[in-house]
DRENFIMAR-14707 format. One line per field, with one value per residue: x negated, z negated, y negated of N, C-alpha, C in turn; residue number from 1; residue in one letter. Coordinates in steps of 0.001 Angstrom, whole numbers, padded with zeros to 6 digits, m for minus. Example, Ala and Ser with C-alpha at 12.3 -4.5 7.8 and 13.67 -1.06 7.14 Angstrom:
nc1 = (m013190, m012850)
nc3 = (m007800, m007080)
nc2 = (005690, 002250)
cac1 = (m012300, m013670)
cac3 = (m007800, m007140)
cac2 = (004500, 001060)
cc1 = (m013200, m012900)
cc3 = (m007800, m007870)
cc2 = (003300, m000030)
resi = (1, 2)
resn = (A, S)
// end
This chain:
nc1 = (m006968, m003686, m000194, 001171, 003563, 005123, 004289, 004682, 002378, m000689, m001825, m004601, m005401, m003998, m005213, m007778, m007490, m006662, m007826, m007852, m005132, m004478, m005835, m004523, m005473, m004839, m003175, 000271, 001955, 000501, 000382, 003071, 003467, 001916, 003211, 005705, 004822, 003932, 006383, 007432, 005618, 004576, 002008, 000170, 001204, 000742, m002074, m002466, m001323, m003127, m005563, m004786, m004394, m007020, m008328, m007005, m007854, m010630, m010617, m009530, m011458, m013902, m013509, m013995, m016610, m018900, m020302, m023731, m024853, m027083, m027363, m024902, m025148, m027351, m026279, m024096, m025518, m026970, m024906, m023894, m026152, m026317, m023858, m024203, m026275, m025000, m023112, m024700, m025681, m028041, m030206, m029495, m031466, m032497, m034221, m035734, m036290, m038164, m038307, m035964, m033964, m034382, m034479, m033299, m035648, m037353, m038519, m039198, m037139, m036506, m033524, m031411, m030848, m032827, m035337, m038195, m040425, m039851, m039843, m042477, m043675, m042611, m040208, m040270, m038840, m035675, m033495, m030107, m027605, m029093, m030007, m031001, m033992)
nc3 = (m160806, m161112, m161132, m162947, m163979, m166354, m166442, m166568, m165876, m165677, m163333, m162804, m163477, m161565, m159196, m159660, m159176, m156611, m154231, m154817, m154833, m152155, m150880, m151743, m154080, m156749, m159831, m159791, m161618, m162197, m159636, m159181, m161081, m159986, m157558, m158410, m159523, m157203, m155989, m157644, m157687, m155660, m154951, m155453, m153767, m151340, m151306, m151285, m148765, m147091, m147599, m146731, m144013, m143267, m143749, m141802, m139474, m139572, m139403, m136867, m135256, m135964, m136484, m134674, m134571, m134929, m137652, m137898, m137660, m139129, m141133, m142448, m143414, m145174, m147086, m148111, m149170, m151159, m152822, m153699, m155104, m157171, m158445, m159335, m161152, m163056, m164032, m165303, m167357, m167142, m166861, m164356, m161651, m159460, m156571, m155748, m152905, m151645, m148965, m147928, m147647, m145482, m142666, m139207, m137792, m139206, m141428, m144682, m147313, m150644, m152492, m154400, m156786, m157302, m159465, m160806, m161190, m159597, m157122, m156881, m156666, m154336, m154178, m156770, m159431, m160814, m163485, m162966, m163357, m165103, m166190, m163792, m163546)
nc2 = (m122516, m123598, m123751, m125166, m124331, m122135, m118676, m115101, m113784, m115288, m117796, m117854, m115226, m113813, m114722, m113807, m111130, m110943, m109828, m107124, m106703, m107340, m105268, m103053, m101755, m101385, m100483, m099455, m100811, m103171, m104178, m104733, m106778, m108850, m109184, m110169, m112558, m113922, m114356, m116286, m118389, m120802, m122046, m119943, m118007, m119250, m119227, m116454, m115874, m117238, m115847, m113323, m113811, m114460, m112006, m110464, m111743, m111283, m108498, m108179, m109434, m108254, m105634, m103608, m102866, m100274, m098498, m097872, m094515, m093566, m095504, m095273, m092636, m092947, m094719, m093227, m091047, m092339, m093243, m090780, m089911, m091815, m091383, m088709, m089066, m090648, m088865, m087019, m088468, m089827, m092693, m094998, m095828, m098333, m099175, m102205, m103992, m106503, m107193, m106310, m108109, m109701, m112010, m112027, m112191, m110721, m111800, m111449, m112220, m112574, m111698, m113889, m112713, m110909, m109721, m111462, m109840, m107597, m108799, m109524, m107053, m105185, m102570, m101827, m100056, m100887, m101004, m100193, m102622, m104072, m107315, m109713, m111581)
cac1 = (m005785, m002444, 000888, 001725, 004748, 004797, 004510, 004274, 000989, m001317, m002315, m006013, m005479, m003503, m006230, m008922, m007191, m006028, m008349, m007352, m003743, m004496, m006374, m003745, m006411, m004490, m002082, 001585, 002461, m000208, 000800, 004419, 003316, 001434, 004271, 006669, 004191, 003953, 007759, 007704, 004567, 004256, 000578, m000494, 001695, 000019, m003442, m002326, m001106, m004381, m006513, m004260, m004683, m008470, m008623, m006495, m008742, m011893, m010358, m009320, m012691, m015069, m013093, m014350, m018023, m019152, m021446, m024755, m024777, m028155, m027042, m023791, m025706, m028169, m025400, m023368, m026476, m027289, m023723, m023902, m027264, m025927, m022779, m024731, m027038, m024062, m022475, m025648, m026045, m029339, m030203, m029509, m032547, m032367, m035445, m035490, m037303, m038095, m038120, m034660, m033044, m035010, m033640, m033409, m037019, m038149, m039138, m038627, m036776, m035812, m032226, m031460, m030698, m033989, m036162, m039512, m041345, m039527, m040241, m043932, m044045, m041462, m040026, m040313, m037533, m034973, m032322, m028853, m026874, m030015, m029948, m032128, m034643)
cac3 = (m160146, m161826, m160592, m164057, m164498, m167144, m165788, m167371, m165498, m165366, m161964, m162753, m163469, m160257, m158188, m159940, m158678, m155303, m153220, m155168, m154375, m150687, m150443, m152394, m154934, m158154, m160329, m159351, m162580, m161963, m158310, m159346, m161788, m159050, m156564, m159078, m159635, m155892, m155735, m158503, m157646, m154262, m154687, m155385, m152553, m150238, m151346, m150828, m147312, m146461, m147686, m145881, m142638, m143063, m143620, m140511, m138461, m139624, m138892, m135422, m134575, m136327, m136821, m133668, m134691, m135615, m138559, m137419, m138371, m140112, m142257, m143162, m144125, m146296, m148106, m148748, m149971, m152343, m153691, m154326, m156051, m158323, m159148, m160033, m162282, m164071, m164633, m166175, m168448, m166889, m166473, m162907, m161249, m158093, m156112, m155124, m151889, m151282, m147524, m147525, m147428, m144495, m141575, m137973, m137317, m140052, m142515, m145935, m148307, m151729, m152873, m155583, m157971, m157490, m160576, m160398, m161155, m158436, m155932, m156811, m156264, m153683, m154441, m158201, m159920, m161719, m163969, m162479, m164369, m165881, m165678, m162977, m164148)
cac2 = (m123034, m123353, m124572, m125922, m123655, m120937, m117389, m113955, m113546, m116580, m117973, m117459, m113767, m113370, m114998, m112932, m109789, m111105, m108899, m105790, m106700, m107284, m103981, m101993, m101035, m101574, m099660, m099940, m101791, m104430, m104632, m105300, m108054, m109860, m109418, m111051, m113873, m114569, m114786, m117443, m119418, m121101, m122228, m118643, m117370, m119885, m118688, m115065, m115912, m117647, m114740, m112256, m114216, m114342, m110571, m110008, m112302, m110537, m107147, m108268, m109841, m107458, m104283, m102614, m102513, m099016, m098457, m096935, m093231, m093430, m096381, m094638, m091488, m093428, m095291, m092126, m090289, m093153, m093202, m089455, m089895, m092635, m090679, m087542, m089591, m091113, m087696, m086328, m089368, m090437, m094095, m095144, m096716, m098805, m099835, m103492, m104249, m107918, m107319, m105800, m109207, m110571, m112474, m111259, m112221, m109836, m112547, m110952, m113219, m111875, m112223, m114741, m111882, m110027, m110197, m111951, m108713, m106773, m109537, m109474, m105697, m104560, m101150, m101596, m099625, m101757, m100275, m100758, m103365, m104892, m108684, m110173, m112759)
cc1 = (m004580, m001397, 001521, 002973, 004338, 005166, 004114, 002810, 000407, m001843, m003768, m006184, m005035, m004584, m007491, m008722, m006553, m006515, m007944, m005911, m003688, m004923, m005626, m004617, m006115, m003326, m000743, 002154, 001821, 000200, 002161, 004348, 002865, 002486, 005329, 006096, 004232, 005352, 008091, 006791, 004134, 002771, m000178, m000057, 000985, m001413, m003444, m002186, m002372, m005384, m006080, m004555, m006170, m008865, m008174, m007389, m010063, m011711, m010216, m010636, m013860, m014743, m013522, m015824, m018169, m020380, m022468, m024760, m025858, m027906, m025934, m024294, m026519, m027304, m024656, m024293, m026815, m026126, m023668, m024983, m026911, m024851, m023310, m025562, m026135, m023394, m023409, m026105, m027391, m029165, m030292, m030562, m032382, m033655, m035067, m036631, m037142, m037865, m036748, m033674, m033594, m034047, m033915, m034837, m037934, m038858, m038479, m038371, m036018, m034465, m032382, m031407, m031905, m034844, m037531, m040500, m041110, m039941, m041754, m044409, m042824, m041422, m040066, m038935, m036963, m033747, m031058, m028135, m027778, m029982, m031204, m032702, m034835)
cc3 = (m160986, m161259, m161680, m164645, m165319, m166378, m166752, m167121, m165050, m163931, m161835, m162695, m162115, m159196, m158405, m159320, m157286, m154281, m153535, m154699, m152855, m150167, m151030, m153288, m156414, m158531, m159952, m160303, m162397, m160620, m158415, m160054, m160838, m158007, m157147, m159172, m158297, m155534, m156500, m158239, m156205, m154021, m154582, m154140, m151330, m150155, m150855, m149305, m146557, m146459, m146809, m144409, m142318, m142895, m142262, m139374, m138409, m139056, m137374, m134688, m134811, m136576, m135846, m133730, m135485, m136505, m137991, m138299, m139436, m141336, m143103, m144000, m145336, m147431, m148844, m149629, m151258, m153329, m154421, m155395, m157325, m159129, m159925, m161242, m163402, m164772, m165614, m167335, m168281, m166612, m164956, m162544, m159776, m157713, m155397, m154163, m151416, m149795, m147063, m147210, m146395, m143429, m140323, m137455, m138179, m141180, m143814, m146894, m149404, m152018, m154137, m156858, m158231, m158614, m160056, m160287, m159924, m157148, m155756, m156327, m155643, m153960, m155914, m158671, m160917, m162186, m163499, m163625, m165234, m165328, m164897, m163631, m163124)
cc2 = (m122672, m124285, m125423, m125306, m122449, m119666, m116282, m113627, m114885, m116614, m117519, m115955, m113216, m113559, m114169, m111551, m109812, m110088, m107457, m105641, m106538, m105910, m102784, m101120, m101250, m100684, m100284, m100997, m103156, m105036, m105323, m106655, m109157, m110192, m110369, m112463, m114616, m115062, m116065, m118630, m119692, m121393, m120896, m117882, m117948, m119351, m117243, m115029, m116282, m116503, m113565, m112561, m114095, m112886, m110041, m110503, m111548, m109144, m107166, m108561, m108894, m105993, m103217, m102203, m101221, m099145, m097479, m095677, m093107, m094308, m095769, m093457, m091900, m093964, m094184, m091283, m091045, m093155, m091873, m089367, m090663, m091930, m089479, m087966, m090059, m089938, m087012, m087207, m090023, m091925, m094157, m096180, m097050, m099503, m101114, m103750, m105686, m108101, m106895, m106904, m110185, m111010, m111654, m111203, m111357, m110549, m112133, m112086, m112503, m112515, m113043, m113915, m110985, m110583, m110607, m110800, m107855, m107470, m109460, m108102, m105029, m103056, m100815, m101177, m100628, m101025, m100984, m101438, m104225, m106299, m109039, m111412, m113820)
resi = (1, 2, 3, 4, 5, 6, 7, 8, 9, 10, 11, 12, 13, 14, 15, 16, 17, 18, 19, 20, 21, 22, 23, 24, 25, 26, 27, 28, 29, 30, 31, 32, 33, 34, 35, 36, 37, 38, 39, 40, 41, 42, 43, 44, 45, 46, 47, 48, 49, 50, 51, 52, 53, 54, 55, 56, 57, 58, 59, 60, 61, 62, 63, 64, 65, 66, 67, 68, 69, 70, 71, 72, 73, 74, 75, 76, 77, 78, 79, 80, 81, 82, 83, 84, 85, 86, 87, 88, 89, 90, 91, 92, 93, 94, 95, 96, 97, 98, 99, 100, 101, 102, 103, 104, 105, 106, 107, 108, 109, 110, 111, 112, 113, 114, 115, 116, 117, 118, 119, 120, 121, 122, 123, 124, 125, 126, 127, 128, 129, 130, 131, 132, 133)
resn = (X, X, X, X, X, X, X, X, X, X, X, X, X, X, X, X, X, X, X, X, X, X, X, X, X, X, X, X, X, X, X, X, X, X, X, X, X, X, X, X, X, X, X, X, X, X, X, X, X, X, X, X, X, X, X, X, X, X, X, X, X, X, X, X, X, X, X, X, X, X, X, X, X, X, X, X, X, X, X, X, X, X, X, X, X, X, X, X, X, X, X, X, X, X, X, X, X, X, X, X, X, X, X, X, X, X, X, X, X, X, X, X, X, X, X, X, X, X, X, X, X, X, X, X, X, X, X, X, X, X, X, X, X)
// end
């Protein structure tokens, strides 16, 4: 997307970082660049407003659901495990389970990114960041 006007920061770059902007997850200098761009570019400002409204709607409709304690614990433990592996320089290995992406009826359907080998043998370790086949 581009409005056709010249800007210090291109529209594509702004839209690539829109969610970081919305979530206040960027450096102040980058945040200021995007804020200036939104003041100059009405199409990007419109896209920002739309995404901001969608986030607010999701928060209002889904924000009251609590994360199950066991799921939260498993996720935090896995994050700690990955971080400790990265600090020690070890290769990070993630197990891919074909049944993990099943529907509500329990029908296991592999994700599109799961490798053919991992799908054939659920639980097969796959190095993190390795391209899926």
